[in-house]
C-alpha positions as CSV (number, residue, x, y, z in Angstrom):
1,M,113.7,68.9,97.5
2,S,116.2,70.2,94.9
3,D,119.2,72.4,95.9
4,V,117.6,75.3,94.0
5,W,114.5,75.2,96.1
6,C,116.5,74.8,99.3
7,D,118.4,78.0,98.3
8,V,115.1,79.8,97.5
9,W,113.5,78.7,100.8
10,A,116.6,79.9,102.7
11,V,116.2,83.3,101.2
12,I,112.5,83.4,101.9
13,C,113.1,82.4,105.5
14,Q,115.7,85.1,106.0
15,S,113.7,87.9,104.5
16,T,111.1,90.1,106.0
17,L,107.7,90.5,104.3
18,G,108.8,94.0,103.3
19,Q,112.0,92.7,101.7
20,L,110.1,90.0,99.8
21,H,107.6,92.7,98.5
22,S,110.4,94.9,97.4
23,Q,112.1,92.0,95.5
24,F,108.8,91.1,93.9
25,M,108.3,94.7,92.7
26,V,111.8,94.8,91.2
27,V,111.0,91.6,89.2
28,L,107.7,93.1,88.1
29,D,109.4,96.4,87.0
30,S,112.0,94.4,85.1
31,L,109.2,92.8,83.0
32,A,107.4,96.0,82.1
33,E,109.2,96.5,78.8
34,F,108.6,92.8,77.9
35,W,104.9,93.3,78.5
36,E,104.9,96.5,76.4
37,V,106.4,94.7,73.5
38,L,103.9,91.9,73.7
39,D,101.0,94.4,74.0
40,E,102.3,96.1,70.8
41,I,102.5,92.7,69.0
42,D,99.0,91.8,70.1
43,G,97.6,95.2,69.1
44,R,99.3,95.6,65.7
45,T,99.3,92.0,64.3
46,W,96.9,89.2,63.8
47,V,98.0,86.8,66.5
48,L,96.9,83.2,65.7
49,E,98.3,81.5,68.8
50,P,97.8,81.6,71.7
51,E,94.1,82.3,71.2
52,R,94.0,84.3,74.5
53,P,97.6,85.3,75.3
54,C,98.4,86.0,78.9
55,R,101.4,87.7,80.5
56,A,103.2,84.4,80.9
57,D,103.1,83.6,77.2
58,T,106.4,84.5,75.5
59,M,105.5,82.9,72.1
60,R,103.2,84.4,69.4
61,R,102.3,82.8,66.1
62,I,101.5,85.8,63.8
63,A,99.7,85.7,60.4
64,I,101.8,87.1,57.6
65,G,99.7,86.2,54.6
66,S,97.6,83.5,53.0
67,N,98.8,80.2,54.6
68,V,101.9,81.8,56.0
69,S,102.7,82.7,59.6
70,I,105.7,83.3,61.8
71,R,106.3,81.9,65.2
72,V,108.2,84.4,67.5
73,D,109.5,83.8,71.0
74,V,110.3,87.0,72.8
75,N,113.0,86.9,75.4
76,P,111.6,88.5,78.7
77,R,115.1,89.7,79.7
78,H,115.8,91.3,76.2
79,P,112.4,92.0,74.7
80,K,113.7,94.4,72.0
81,M,116.3,92.1,70.6
82,L,115.5,90.1,67.5
83,P,113.3,87.2,68.8
84,E,113.8,83.6,67.9
85,S,111.5,82.9,65.0
86,C,110.4,80.3,62.5
87,L,108.4,80.8,59.3
88,L,105.4,78.4,59.0
89,G,103.4,77.6,55.9
90,A,101.5,75.1,54.0
91,E,103.4,72.0,52.7
92,H,103.3,71.8,48.9
93,G,103.7,68.4,47.4
94,G,104.8,68.1,43.9
């Protein structure tokens, strides 16, 4: 077992169920803005990938135009900061 999991297990063993629930709710609350941003992206754009996004998906590939899309990866800790992105398009040989 890794040191990280040992530390996590130690915290779990020393916490009451109520404390664990409170900590879980703090984490959920901290993700609310992130989920709002993703809901706005999903509602206002043509999301190509993932086909059926879930709350755990931080990446979206969004259609921009004919044969052009952008891949964005939203940071859950800073959802309103400019996301990492990459433009994608058809390769043109010539």
